C-alpha positions in Angstrom: 57.9 49.5 -121.4 61.6 48.9 -122.1 62.5 45.1 -121.4 65.1 44.8 -118.6 68.8 43.9 -119.0 70.8 41.5 -117.5 72.2 44.3 -115.5 69.1 45.6 -114.1 67.6 42.2 -113.2 70.5 42.0 -110.6 70.6 43.7 -107.3 74.0 44.7 -105.8 74.7 44.0 -102.1 74.5 47.8 -101.2 71.1 48.0 -103.0 69.7 44.8 -101.1 71.2 45.9 -97.8 69.5 49.5 -98.1 66.1 47.9 -99.0 66.5 45.6 -96.0 67.8 48.6 -93.8 70.6 46.3 -92.4 74.4 46.7 -93.0 76.0 45.3 -95.8 77.9 42.9 -93.8 74.7 41.6 -92.5 73.5 41.1 -95.9 76.8 39.2 -97.0 76.2 37.0 -94.0 72.9 36.1 -95.0 74.5 34.9 -98.3 77.3 33.2 -96.4 74.6 31.1 -94.5 72.7 30.3 -97.8 69.6 32.1 -96.8 70.0 34.5 -100.0 71.4 33.0 -103.0 73.8 35.3 -104.8 76.1 35.3 -107.9 80.1 36.2 -107.4 81.3 38.3 -110.1 84.8 38.0 -111.7 85.8 41.0 -109.6 84.6 39.2 -106.3 81.6 41.0 -105.9 78.1 39.5 -105.1 75.0 40.2 -107.5 71.5 38.9 -106.5 69.0 38.0 -109.1 66.0 40.2 -108.7 63.5 36.9 -108.4 65.8 35.5 -105.9 65.8 38.8 -103.8 61.8 39.0 -104.0 61.8 35.4 -102.8 63.7 36.0 -100.0 62.1 39.2 -99.3 58.6 37.3 -99.2 59.9 34.7 -96.7 61.1 37.3 -94.6 58.2 39.4 -94.6 59.7 42.4 -95.9 58.3 44.7 -98.7 59.1 43.9 -102.4 62.1 45.3 -103.8 60.6 48.3 -106.3 62.3 49.8 -109.4 63.7 53.0 -108.9 61.8 56.2 -110.1 62.3 56.3 -113.9 64.1 59.0 -115.4 63.0 60.7 -118.6 59.7 58.2 -118.2 57.1 58.6 -121.1 53.7 59.9 -120.4 50.6 60.0 -122.7 47.9 62.5 -121.7 44.8 61.8 -123.4 42.0 64.1 -123.3 39.4 65.7 -125.7 39.8 69.3 -123.9 42.8 71.0 -125.3 42.9 73.3 -122.1 43.2 70.3 -119.8 46.0 69.1 -122.1 47.9 72.6 -121.8 47.4 72.4 -118.3 48.7 69.1 -117.6 51.8 69.5 -119.9 52.6 72.6 -118.2 52.3 71.0 -114.6 54.5 67.9 -116.0 57.3 69.9 -118.0 58.4 71.3 -114.6 59.1 68.0 -113.2 63.0 67.5 -112.8 62.9 64.0 -114.0 62.3 65.5 -117.6 59.4 63.7 -118.8 59.0 62.8 -122.3 55.4 63.8 -123.0 52.8 63.1 -125.8 49.5 63.6 -126.4 46.1 62.2 -127.8 42.6 63.7 -128.0 40.5 60.8 -128.2 40.6 56.8 -127.4 41.3 55.7 -131.0 44.5 58.2 -131.3 45.4 57.3 -127.7 45.5 53.2 -128.7 47.8 54.0 -131.8 50.2 56.1 -129.8 50.5 53.9 -127.1 51.8 51.4 -130.0 54.8 53.5 -131.0 55.3 56.0 -128.0 55.3 53.3 -125.5 54.4 55.3 -122.6 54.9 54.4 -118.7 52.2 56.1 -117.6 48.7 57.1 -119.4 46.7 60.3 -117.9 43.3 59.4 -119.3 40.2 61.5 -119.3 37.4 59.0 -118.6 34.8 60.8 -120.6 35.6 61.3 -124.3 33.5 60.9 -127.8 33.7 57.8 -129.5 35.8 55.6 -127.4 36.0 56.5 -124.0 38.6 56.2 -121.1 37.0 53.1 -119.6 37.4 51.2 -123.0 40.7 52.3 -123.6 41.6 51.0 -120.3 39.9 48.0 -120.7 41.8 47.2 -123.9 45.1 48.2 -122.6 44.7 46.1 -119.3 43.6 42.9 -121.1 46.6 42.8 -123.6 50.2 41.2 -122.3 52.1 44.0 -123.9 50.3 46.8 -122.8 49.1 45.6 -119.2 51.8 47.0 -117.4 51.2 50.5 -118.4 50.1 52.7 -115.5 46.8 54.4 -116.1 45.8 57.6 -114.4 42.1 58.5 -114.8 40.7 62.0 -114.6 36.9 62.6 -114.5 34.4 65.0 -113.2 31.9 62.2 -113.0 32.4 60.6 -109.6 30.1 57.8 -110.8 32.6 56.8 -113.5 35.1 56.1 -111.0 34.3 52.5 -110.1 33.8 51.4 -113.7 37.2 53.1 -114.6 38.9 51.1 -111.5 37.1 47.9 -112.4 38.6 48.2 -116.3 42.0 48.2 -114.6 43.2 51.5 -113.8 45.8 52.1 -111.5 44.4 55.3 -109.9 41.8 58.0 -110.7 41.5 61.9 -109.9 38.4 63.5 -109.8 37.8 66.9 -111.3 38.8 69.7 -109.9 42.0 68.2 -108.6 44.9 70.2 -107.6 48.1 69.8 -109.2 49.6 68.6 -105.8 47.5 65.4 -105.9 48.3 64.9 -109.8 52.0 65.3 -108.9 51.6 62.9 -105.8 49.7 60.1 -108.0 52.2 60.4 -110.9 55.0 59.8 -108.3 53.3 56.9 -107.0 52.5 55.2 -110.1 55.8 55.9 -111.7 57.9 54.7 -108.6 55.9 51.5 -107.5 56.5 49.3 -110.5 57.8 46.0 -109.1 60.8 44.5 -110.8 
């Protein structure tokens, strides 16, 4: 996952007001009263550090500020069935966000490709020869540099779902599944990454 720059680690008053569903003037009043700490730019605008905004939201009982959906997010599709890979590529290639797609046909290849492709999301077959999806998930979720990668498992064996989720997966679809369910899970996982 790319590191956040200084700019993306700050929230504008417009973004903060929109998230809180209040007028910008209300948000500025919170800043003036000291309830919400902000930085004043040389141009006279306020910027709120994301960590400070998250603190304020927790204290007010509001939902956390989420990163907007990623443009050109990288998705790694891992499956030993080439027909499934082709189906997933066809479905995801139609998305207006123009995902960057890469594939792997086994767990070992997946781990290698994670290193240089740096996906935001892994769509991972649970049952593969050699290293299965559960082990791939376990390895990625226990390493600090890969733990933030979202993992969506896919399996035709319902009894493996709990093992995959226990290994740290962020979601799982059972085969057969619809493209609408796949799209819904991809949207959920790519748009709910907390800053």
